[in-house]
DRENMI-525119 format. One line per field, with one value per residue: residue in three letters; x, y, z of N, C-alpha, C, CB in turn. Coordinates in nm, 3 decimals, decimal comma. Glycine has a CB too. Layout:
REM residues N
aa = c(ALA/...)
n.x = c(X/...)
n.y = c(Y/...)
n.z = c(Z/...)
ca.x = c(X/...)
ca.y = c(Y/...)
ca.z = c(Z/...)
c.x = c(X/...)
c.y = c(Y/...)
c.z = c(Z/...)
cb.x = c(X/...)
cb.y = c(Y/...)
cb.z = c(Z/...)
This chain:
REM residues 179
aa = c(MET/LYS/THR/LYS/ALA/VAL/ILE/LEU/ASP/GLU/LYS/ALA/ILE/GLU/ARG/ALA/ILE/THR/ARG/ILE/ALA/ASN/GLU/ILE/LEU/GLU/ARG/ASN/LYS/GLY/THR/GLU/ASN/LEU/ILE/LEU/VAL/GLY/ILE/LYS/THR/ARG/GLY/VAL/PRO/PHE/ALA/GLU/ARG/ILE/SER/LYS/LYS/ILE/PHE/GLU/ILE/GLU/GLY/ILE/ARG/ILE/PRO/VAL/VAL/THR/LEU/ASP/ILE/THR/LEU/TYR/ARG/ASP/ASP/LEU/THR/GLU/LEU/GLY/SER/ASN/PRO/ILE/ILE/ASN/ASN/ASP/TYR/PHE/ASN/ILE/ASP/ILE/ASN/ASN/LYS/ILE/VAL/VAL/LEU/VAL/ASP/ASP/VAL/ILE/PHE/THR/GLY/ARG/THR/VAL/ARG/ALA/ALA/LEU/ASP/ALA/ILE/VAL/ASP/LYS/GLY/ARG/PRO/GLN/LYS/VAL/GLN/LEU/ALA/VAL/LEU/ILE/ASP/ARG/GLY/HIS/ARG/GLU/PHE/PRO/ILE/ARG/PRO/ASP/TYR/VAL/GLY/LYS/ASN/VAL/PRO/THR/SER/LYS/ASN/GLU/ILE/VAL/SER/VAL/GLN/PHE/GLU/GLU/ILE/ASP/GLU/MET/ASN/GLN/VAL/ILE/ILE/ASN/GLU/LYS/ARG)
n.x = c(-13,285/-13,233/-13,419/-13,353/-13,453/-13,765/-13,890/-14,111/-14,418/-14,768/-14,914/-14,727/-14,705/-14,963/-14,959/-14,765/-14,897/-15,113/-14,974/-14,849/-15,077/-15,188/-14,976/-14,978/-15,228/-15,186/-14,965/-15,076/-15,291/-15,547/-15,779/-15,829/-15,803/-15,638/-15,472/-15,396/-15,140/-15,066/-14,779/-14,746/-14,645/-14,691/-14,725/-14,982/-15,179/-15,081/-15,128/-15,408/-15,465/-15,374/-15,554/-15,792/-15,745/-15,730/-15,994/-16,117/-16,026/-16,097/-16,338/-16,362/-16,322/-16,027/-15,916/-15,761/-15,518/-15,380/-15,048/-14,861/-14,534/-14,372/-14,295/-14,141/-13,912/-13,556/-13,427/-13,552/-13,481/-13,375/-13,592/-13,717/-13,802/-14,057/-14,231/-14,527/-14,773/-15,009/-15,186/-15,443/-15,560/-15,513/-15,706/-15,771/-15,789/-15,503/-15,418/-15,326/-15,357/-15,272/-15,049/-14,977/-14,732/-14,708/-14,526/-14,392/-14,119/-13,828/-13,528/-13,284/-13,395/-13,467/-13,712/-13,894/-13,807/-13,881/-14,157/-14,214/-14,161/-14,369/-14,592/-14,566/-14,617/-14,888/-15,010/-15,014/-14,942/-15,016/-14,836/-14,601/-14,569/-14,399/-14,461/-14,346/-14,328/-14,096/-13,771/-13,474/-13,227/-12,921/-12,938/-12,938/-13,024/-13,112/-13,340/-13,584/-13,806/-14,118/-14,280/-14,228/-14,251/-14,071/-13,725/-13,471/-13,160/-12,968/-12,765/-12,623/-12,647/-12,875/-13,228/-13,526/-13,842/-14,169/-14,475/-14,807/-15,136/-15,331/-15,195/-14,995/-15,100/-15,032/-14,922/-14,639/-14,301/-13,995/-13,643/-13,434/-13,145/-12,921/-12,784)
n.y = c(5,341/5,214/5,064/5,122/5,112/5,082/5,337/5,440/5,286/5,244/5,252/5,374/5,625/5,720/5,731/5,932/6,149/6,176/6,247/6,490/6,646/6,668/6,803/7,047/7,148/7,169/7,350/7,579/7,627/7,525/7,560/7,810/8,065/7,916/7,791/7,553/7,514/7,349/7,256/7,225/6,928/6,687/6,791/6,873/6,650/6,559/6,779/6,779/6,539/6,593/6,797/6,650/6,477/6,662/6,745/6,507/6,504/6,755/6,830/7,038/7,186/7,257/7,491/7,395/7,491/7,500/7,555/7,668/7,688/7,736/7,970/8,099/7,966/7,929/7,795/7,821/7,861/7,619/7,459/7,501/7,712/7,828/7,780/7,615/7,766/7,756/7,917/7,941/7,805/7,922/8,086/8,231/8,443/8,525/8,705/8,796/8,534/8,205/8,036/7,721/7,583/7,303/7,024/6,734/6,642/6,783/6,913/7,072/7,315/7,501/7,484/7,550/7,811/7,935/7,897/8,056/8,310/8,319/8,309/8,554/8,726/8,684/8,784/8,899/8,698/8,612/8,437/8,197/7,855/7,538/7,218/6,894/6,570/6,417/6,489/6,525/6,640/6,818/7,098/7,409/7,656/7,858/7,708/7,549/7,287/7,308/7,097/6,756/6,450/6,234/6,218/6,159/6,071/6,114/6,036/6,244/6,114/5,971/5,935/6,046/5,921/6,001/5,846/5,884/5,761/5,910/6,015/5,834/5,581/5,423/5,407/5,501/5,560/5,570/5,506/5,564/5,469/5,651/5,538)
n.z = c(-5,167/-4,840/-4,586/-4,256/-3,992/-3,814/-3,635/-3,504/-3,457/-3,547/-3,301/-3,130/-3,251/-3,201/-2,920/-2,885/-3,000/-2,820/-2,587/-2,670/-2,726/-2,468/-2,340/-2,480/-2,402/-2,125/-2,103/-2,216/-2,061/-2,128/-2,405/-2,506/-2,747/-2,912/-3,199/-3,444/-3,676/-3,951/-4,120/-4,456/-4,606/-4,446/-4,194/-4,175/-4,158/-3,914/-3,742/-3,759/-3,632/-3,374/-3,307/-3,312/-3,097/-2,886/-2,891/-2,807/-2,546/-2,428/-2,545/-2,720/-3,034/-3,197/-3,429/-3,737/-3,961/-4,287/-4,387/-4,648/-4,719/-4,933/-5,085/-4,899/-4,851/-4,828/-5,020/-5,262/-5,533/-5,597/-5,622/-5,861/-6,145/-6,150/-5,898/-5,776/-5,591/-5,329/-5,116/-5,030/-4,827/-4,586/-4,399/-4,165/-3,880/-3,709/-3,526/-3,201/-3,114/-2,992/-3,164/-3,274/-3,444/-3,652/-3,746/-3,916/-3,898/-3,753/-3,864/-3,989/-3,924/-4,108/-4,245/-4,041/-3,986/-4,226/-4,206/-3,983/-4,091/-4,280/-4,108/-3,969/-4,179/-4,202/-3,978/-3,633/-3,396/-3,051/-2,933/-3,061/-3,090/-3,124/-3,249/-3,305/-3,454/-3,477/-3,370/-3,511/-3,479/-3,576/-3,619/-3,796/-3,743/-3,460/-3,330/-3,139/-3,072/-2,891/-2,825/-2,853/-3,016/-3,037/-2,980/-3,205/-3,259/-3,547/-3,835/-4,091/-4,332/-4,322/-4,364/-4,231/-4,243/-4,226/-4,224/-4,290/-4,271/-4,410/-4,627/-4,707/-4,676/-4,461/-4,118/-3,976/-3,868/-4,020/-4,054/-4,319/-4,503/-4,701/-5,002)
ca.x = c(-13,268/-13,248/-13,481/-13,265/-13,531/-13,894/-13,870/-14,243/-14,527/-14,896/-14,947/-14,632/-14,746/-15,084/-14,917/-14,697/-15,001/-15,185/-14,886/-14,832/-15,204/-15,197/-14,875/-15,028/-15,336/-15,129/-14,882/-15,158/-15,403/-15,672/-15,788/-15,865/-15,719/-15,542/-15,485/-15,291/-15,103/-14,991/-14,691/-14,770/-14,749/-14,726/-14,762/-15,127/-15,250/-15,034/-15,206/-15,547/-15,471/-15,362/-15,682/-15,890/-15,714/-15,772/-16,141/-16,150/-15,992/-16,164/-16,469/-16,356/-16,248/-15,924/-15,901/-15,638/-15,497/-15,266/-14,952/-14,768/-14,420/-14,286/-14,238/-14,056/-13,793/-13,433/-13,376/-13,655/-13,425/-13,349/-13,720/-13,764/-13,814/-14,193/-14,299/-14,672/-14,807/-15,151/-15,204/-15,583/-15,603/-15,489/-15,816/-15,809/-15,720/-15,412/-15,381/-15,346/-15,385/-15,159/-15,031/-14,887/-14,685/-14,699/-14,458/-14,360/-13,979/-13,741/-13,391/-13,196/-13,469/-13,496/-13,857/-13,960/-13,774/-13,967/-14,294/-14,224/-14,173/-14,504/-14,686/-14,555/-14,686/-15,033/-15,063/-14,929/-14,993/-14,974/-14,712/-14,590/-14,504/-14,366/-14,479/-14,296/-14,333/-13,958/-13,659/-13,357/-13,103/-12,849/-12,993/-12,859/-13,082/-13,139/-13,483/-13,607/-13,949/-14,179/-14,342/-14,159/-14,297/-13,954/-13,592/-13,403/-13,030/-12,944/-12,651/-12,670/-12,675/-13,000/-13,350/-13,640/-13,962/-14,295/-14,581/-14,940/-15,238/-15,401/-15,112/-14,911/-15,177/-14,980/-14,878/-14,512/-14,185/-13,880/-13,515/-13,373/-13,005/-12,884/-12,680)
ca.y = c(5,360/5,094/5,089/5,085/5,079/5,145/5,398/5,452/5,218/5,315/5,274/5,471/5,756/5,759/5,770/6,061/6,250/6,195/6,321/6,626/6,717/6,701/6,906/7,174/7,193/7,205/7,470/7,694/7,632/7,500/7,574/7,946/8,136/7,821/7,754/7,465/7,545/7,238/7,290/7,133/6,834/6,595/6,863/6,893/6,541/6,555/6,882/6,734/6,434/6,660/6,864/6,545/6,429/6,769/6,738/6,392/6,537/6,876/6,852/7,164/7,173/7,357/7,505/7,355/7,564/7,453/7,659/7,635/7,777/7,728/8,101/8,150/7,881/7,991/7,715/7,830/7,847/7,477/7,392/7,527/7,854/7,875/7,688/7,632/7,807/7,765/7,953/7,968/7,732/8,001/8,182/8,252/8,553/8,474/8,814/8,771/8,393/8,117/7,956/7,607/7,531/7,157/6,958/6,595/6,624/6,900/6,874/7,190/7,431/7,593/7,482/7,626/7,951/7,980/7,902/8,176/8,425/8,316/8,344/8,698/8,791/8,663/8,857/8,909/8,610/8,636/8,359/8,085/7,737/7,440/7,077/6,804/6,429/6,369/6,584/6,445/6,712/6,881/7,231/7,517/7,778/7,840/7,678/7,430/7,263/7,308/6,966/6,658/6,312/6,149/6,263/6,049/6,111/6,056/6,088/6,323/6,029/5,902/6,010/6,007/5,925/5,987/5,802/5,892/5,692/6,005/6,043/5,721/5,459/5,350/5,492/5,461/5,646/5,484/5,567/5,507/5,506/5,681/5,444)
ca.z = c(-5,025/-4,759/-4,457/-4,146/-3,873/-3,786/-3,503/-3,441/-3,527/-3,535/-3,160/-3,074/-3,303/-3,128/-2,784/-2,896/-3,025/-2,694/-2,496/-2,720/-2,706/-2,325/-2,309/-2,535/-2,313/-1,995/-2,114/-2,253/-1,966/-2,198/-2,550/-2,545/-2,845/-2,968/-3,340/-3,493/-3,814/-4,007/-4,232/-4,567/-4,634/-4,338/-4,073/-4,176/-4,088/-3,775/-3,672/-3,751/-3,530/-3,243/-3,285/-3,280/-2,962/-2,794/-2,885/-2,722/-2,406/-2,380/-2,607/-2,795/-3,160/-3,224/-3,574/-3,803/-4,085/-4,366/-4,425/-4,756/-4,698/-5,052/-5,121/-4,791/-4,837/-4,876/-5,131/-5,364/-5,667/-5,620/-5,643/-5,997/-6,177/-6,121/-5,806/-5,763/-5,455/-5,300/-4,975/-5,007/-4,709/-4,465/-4,398/-4,026/-3,814/-3,606/-3,437/-3,059/-3,090/-2,966/-3,284/-3,260/-3,572/-3,642/-3,858/-3,886/-3,859/-3,754/-3,897/-3,984/-3,875/-4,219/-4,272/-3,934/-4,008/-4,335/-4,153/-3,898/-4,182/-4,335/-4,000/-3,944/-4,289/-4,188/-3,863/-3,514/-3,291/-2,913/-2,924/-3,155/-3,035/-3,228/-3,217/-3,409/-3,418/-3,467/-3,369/-3,548/-3,455/-3,687/-3,641/-3,855/-3,687/-3,315/-3,317/-3,058/-3,058/-2,757/-2,805/-2,936/-3,001/-3,009/-3,023/-3,273/-3,313/-3,679/-3,910/-4,205/-4,448/-4,297/-4,394/-4,147/-4,325/-4,153/-4,314/-4,232/-4,351/-4,497/-4,744/-4,745/-4,655/-4,344/-4,008/-3,918/-3,891/-4,047/-4,093/-4,438/-4,527/-4,839/-5,049)
c.x = c(-13,299/-13,311/-13,391/-13,345/-13,667/-13,879/-14,000/-14,341/-14,657/-14,931/-14,854/-14,664/-14,866/-15,050/-14,848/-14,797/-15,078/-15,102/-14,871/-14,960/-15,219/-15,097/-14,918/-15,135/-15,280/-15,052/-14,966/-15,283/-15,538/-15,662/-15,813/-15,759/-15,615/-15,575/-15,368/-15,267/-15,012/-14,909/-14,708/-14,644/-14,786/-14,751/-14,912/-15,201/-15,206/-15,111/-15,351/-15,564/-15,459/-15,494/-15,791/-15,870/-15,756/-15,924/-16,185/-16,128/-16,081/-16,305/-16,476/-16,271/-16,152/-15,909/-15,762/-15,630/-15,374/-15,179/-14,857/-14,654/-14,329/-14,219/-14,140/-13,927/-13,669/-13,367/-13,473/-13,601/-13,394/-13,477/-13,774/-13,785/-13,952/-14,265/-14,448/-14,704/-14,959/-15,167/-15,349/-15,635/-15,597/-15,591/-15,865/-15,727/-15,633/-15,369/-15,421/-15,388/-15,256/-15,152/-14,933/-14,856/-14,665/-14,631/-14,419/-14,218/-13,911/-13,598/-13,303/-13,262/-13,509/-13,645/-13,930/-13,931/-13,862/-14,112/-14,314/-14,236/-14,315/-14,607/-14,684/-14,623/-14,838/-15,093/-14,964/-14,987/-14,943/-14,843/-14,718/-14,512/-14,484/-14,385/-14,430/-14,309/-14,191/-13,862/-13,534/-13,224/-13,048/-12,900/-12,892/-12,909/-13,112/-13,289/-13,496/-13,757/-13,994/-14,235/-14,278/-14,216/-14,182/-13,829/-13,520/-13,271/-13,005/-12,812/-12,707/-12,697/-12,798/-13,117/-13,460/-13,765/-14,084/-14,401/-14,713/-15,039/-15,306/-15,326/-15,047/-14,977/-15,118/-14,933/-14,751/-14,408/-14,066/-13,756/-13,464/-13,229/-12,987/-12,776/-12,570)
c.y = c(5,232/5,133/5,034/5,039/5,147/5,203/5,427/5,371/5,297/5,347/5,378/5,612/5,807/5,803/5,907/6,174/6,280/6,280/6,466/6,707/6,758/6,809/7,043/7,232/7,242/7,337/7,595/7,708/7,619/7,531/7,717/8,009/8,046/7,790/7,662/7,495/7,433/7,283/7,181/7,054/6,753/6,663/6,878/6,775/6,525/6,656/6,840/6,626/6,494/6,728/6,763/6,495/6,533/6,769/6,621/6,424/6,647/6,897/6,981/7,142/7,289/7,369/7,459/7,426/7,506/7,570/7,605/7,735/7,788/7,862/8,155/8,072/7,953/7,910/7,715/7,809/7,700/7,400/7,409/7,675/7,911/7,778/7,719/7,656/7,808/7,791/7,989/7,902/7,819/8,114/8,210/8,367/8,499/8,583/8,780/8,628/8,320/8,021/7,843/7,558/7,381/7,104/6,817/6,578/6,760/6,849/6,997/7,311/7,527/7,597/7,565/7,775/8,010/7,992/8,023/8,302/8,433/8,357/8,494/8,777/8,782/8,741/8,859/8,823/8,652/8,563/8,248/7,974/7,637/7,299/6,993/6,660/6,377/6,487/6,502/6,517/6,779/7,021/7,328/7,653/7,753/7,822/7,548/7,408/7,264/7,170/6,868/6,519/6,220/6,217/6,142/6,100/6,038/6,105/6,163/6,238/5,941/5,994/5,956/6,027/5,899/5,951/5,803/5,829/5,786/6,031/5,916/5,584/5,367/5,452/5,436/5,568/5,553/5,568/5,490/5,553/5,537/5,583/5,516)
c.z = c(-4,950/-4,625/-4,347/-4,024/-3,876/-3,646/-3,430/-3,524/-3,501/-3,390/-3,096/-3,125/-3,225/-2,984/-2,785/-2,918/-2,896/-2,598/-2,540/-2,699/-2,560/-2,286/-2,361/-2,444/-2,179/-2,004/-2,141/-2,167/-2,035/-2,346/-2,597/-2,635/-2,913/-3,114/-3,374/-3,641/-3,863/-4,126/-4,338/-4,596/-4,509/-4,204/-4,061/-4,113/-3,943/-3,691/-3,656/-3,645/-3,389/-3,208/-3,245/-3,137/-2,857/-2,781/-2,796/-2,574/-2,352/-2,435/-2,687/-2,920/-3,177/-3,375/-3,620/-3,937/-4,154/-4,405/-4,531/-4,750/-4,820/-5,084/-5,018/-4,774/-4,892/-4,986/-5,249/-5,505/-5,699/-5,650/-5,784/-6,019/-6,146/-6,027/-5,797/-5,616/-5,441/-5,151/-4,945/-4,879/-4,583/-4,458/-4,256/-3,968/-3,702/-3,509/-3,293/-3,026/-3,054/-3,084/-3,252/-3,401/-3,555/-3,767/-3,817/-3,833/-3,855/-3,771/-3,884/-3,921/-3,985/-4,253/-4,168/-3,950/-4,119/-4,288/-4,063/-3,982/-4,239/-4,231/-3,974/-4,056/-4,276/-4,072/-3,749/-3,403/-3,153/-2,886/-3,028/-3,085/-3,148/-3,175/-3,335/-3,361/-3,392/-3,467/-3,395/-3,532/-3,580/-3,720/-3,702/-3,809/-3,540/-3,289/-3,240/-3,044/-2,911/-2,723/-2,904/-2,908/-2,965/-3,062/-3,082/-3,327/-3,445/-3,734/-4,030/-4,329/-4,426/-4,328/-4,303/-4,231/-4,238/-4,255/-4,238/-4,327/-4,450/-4,628/-4,798/-4,727/-4,547/-4,242/-3,948/-3,944/-3,909/-4,075/-4,214/-4,447/-4,674/-4,880/-5,119)
cb.x = c(-13,358/-13,111/-13,622/-13,174/-13,454/-14,016/-13,791/-14,289/-14,541/-15,007/-14,940/-14,486/-14,778/-15,186/-14,822/-14,594/-15,098/-15,220/-14,747/-14,794/-15,324/-15,174/-14,739/-15,084/-15,437/-15,037/-14,779/-15,199/-15,397/-15,781/-15,898/-15,885/-15,649/-15,541/-15,488/-15,329/-15,033/-15,085/-14,541/-14,815/-14,708/-14,618/-14,696/-15,177/-15,227/-14,881/-15,197/-15,594/-15,360/-15,245/-15,724/-15,880/-15,563/-15,722/-16,200/-16,065/-15,845/-16,082/-16,576/-16,298/-16,345/-15,786/-15,924/-15,630/-15,480/-15,313/-14,873/-14,839/-14,339/-14,366/-14,348/-14,133/-13,813/-13,336/-13,349/-13,725/-13,297/-13,280/-13,822/-13,892/-13,784/-14,274/-14,235/-14,749/-14,747/-15,227/-15,113/-15,665/-15,517/-15,344/-15,932/-15,787/-15,821/-15,289/-15,446/-15,449/-15,451/-15,174/-14,981/-14,951/-14,553/-14,840/-14,332/-14,378/-13,906/-13,757/-13,382/-13,148/-13,387/-13,418/-13,911/-13,913/-13,625/-13,958/-14,326/-14,101/-14,070/-14,537/-14,650/-14,406/-14,642/-15,063/-15,194/-14,916/-14,954/-15,083/-14,691/-14,521/-14,587/-14,223/-14,628/-14,148/-14,401/-13,924/-13,649/-13,370/-13,000/-12,859/-13,045/-12,864/-13,212/-13,084/-13,553/-13,539/-13,986/-14,291/-14,499/-14,006/-14,364/-13,971/-13,511/-13,492/-12,917/-13,060/-12,553/-12,568/-12,553/-13,007/-13,390/-13,646/-13,954/-14,334/-14,551/-14,978/-15,342/-15,423/-15,005/-14,786/-15,188/-14,865/-14,988/-14,466/-14,163/-13,910/-13,411/-13,452/-12,909/-12,836/-12,740)
cb.y = c(5,473/5,023/5,025/5,202/5,120/5,041/5,525/5,602/5,069/5,233/5,142/5,432/5,747/5,642/5,664/6,058/6,202/6,058/6,255/6,625/6,627/6,576/6,866/7,154/7,080/7,094/7,452/7,682/7,761/7,581/7,487/8,032/8,250/7,691/7,881/7,315/7,685/7,125/7,303/7,210/6,743/6,494/6,998/6,914/6,410/6,583/7,017/6,683/6,330/6,764/6,941/6,427/6,397/6,908/6,721/6,270/6,579/6,995/6,852/7,282/7,166/7,320/7,650/7,199/7,717/7,377/7,710/7,637/7,730/7,681/8,200/8,149/7,747/8,011/7,572/7,963/7,930/7,416/7,443/7,450/7,876/7,890/7,694/7,506/7,945/7,636/8,069/7,922/7,607/8,057/8,129/8,122/8,658/8,412/8,945/8,865/8,328/8,039/8,043/7,492/7,602/7,093/7,038/6,509/6,530/6,986/6,813/7,225/7,504/7,551/7,338/7,576/7,967/7,883/7,774/8,186/8,415/8,177/8,267/8,740/8,730/8,516/8,795/9,057/8,466/8,590/8,301/8,128/7,675/7,460/7,045/6,837/6,347/6,272/6,664/6,400/6,620/6,794/7,287/7,509/7,820/7,960/7,670/7,443/7,129/7,414/6,973/6,661/6,265/6,008/6,326/5,991/6,081/6,090/5,972/6,429/5,942/5,851/5,999/6,092/5,821/6,119/5,660/6,039/5,630/6,136/6,147/5,724/5,383/5,253/5,505/5,324/5,749/5,391/5,566/5,546/5,392/5,829/5,340)
cb.z = c(-4,975/-4,738/-4,449/-4,109/-3,746/-3,796/-3,519/-3,428/-3,480/-3,598/-3,082/-3,113/-3,455/-3,124/-2,723/-3,011/-3,136/-2,630/-2,489/-2,870/-2,749/-2,241/-2,370/-2,680/-2,289/-1,945/-2,224/-2,398/-1,886/-2,137/-2,601/-2,421/-2,777/-2,886/-3,433/-3,472/-3,826/-4,047/-4,186/-4,692/-4,747/-4,321/-4,070/-4,319/-4,162/-3,767/-3,747/-3,886/-3,554/-3,244/-3,412/-3,380/-2,949/-2,844/-3,028/-2,762/-2,396/-2,416/-2,502/-2,707/-3,280/-3,156/-3,616/-3,820/-4,058/-4,493/-4,301/-4,897/-4,579/-5,171/-5,142/-4,661/-4,911/-4,761/-5,085/-5,355/-5,680/-5,498/-5,545/-6,025/-6,323/-6,252/-5,666/-5,817/-5,421/-5,344/-4,938/-5,125/-4,690/-4,462/-4,483/-3,942/-3,760/-3,671/-3,482/-3,005/-3,215/-2,827/-3,404/-3,171/-3,620/-3,624/-3,902/-4,010/-3,958/-3,623/-4,042/-4,122/-3,772/-4,342/-4,273/-3,795/-4,045/-4,455/-4,076/-3,805/-4,297/-4,390/-3,871/-3,931/-4,421/-4,170/-3,817/-3,467/-3,319/-2,812/-2,780/-3,289/-2,918/-3,278/-3,186/-3,445/-3,529/-3,582/-3,231/-3,689/-3,398/-3,811/-3,511/-4,009/-3,765/-3,234/-3,457/-2,918/-3,121/-2,750/-2,825/-2,910/-3,128/-3,074/-2,904/-3,387/-3,211/-3,776/-3,954/-4,239/-4,480/-4,152/-4,546/-4,013/-4,439/-4,075/-4,371/-4,200/-4,260/-4,423/-4,710/-4,665/-4,783/-4,384/-3,900/-3,974/-3,772/-4,167/-3,974/-4,567/-4,483/-4,854/-5,142)
């Protein structure tokens, strides 16, 4: 793969997180009944960073829960005959809570659809909102994020790669071209 462009550097990611945290607080009139649910893998550090920023702003810690959506994917057969699932991370009551699903990139909407199925299996939230760092378009489902760090129009032969220090040892968002 060939790197085409760096679309967010470390400072731009931090600014997007600050803006999204403020938008979440504003839309929900504070932190009451708020839970952040990070979609595994890179949605988790993104959710943790939003929670940290909300703590800096409000002085209140918002719980962050990891959601593994592997069993809910509609392409499960393409992942192998016996995928490894670990949903032990999801140990919080979401009934009547405001759940903010958090993921790094939204593309077709299939991951979010799977996450919504998983959330419904865990309980009945008051409402579910969606926060993403990058919206790259090309939706296959009628799903639109409530909070977006950056809209990045892409072609289908491009790959948006979010890199977080916690996983990738650097903070940036790049576009790669398939060869």
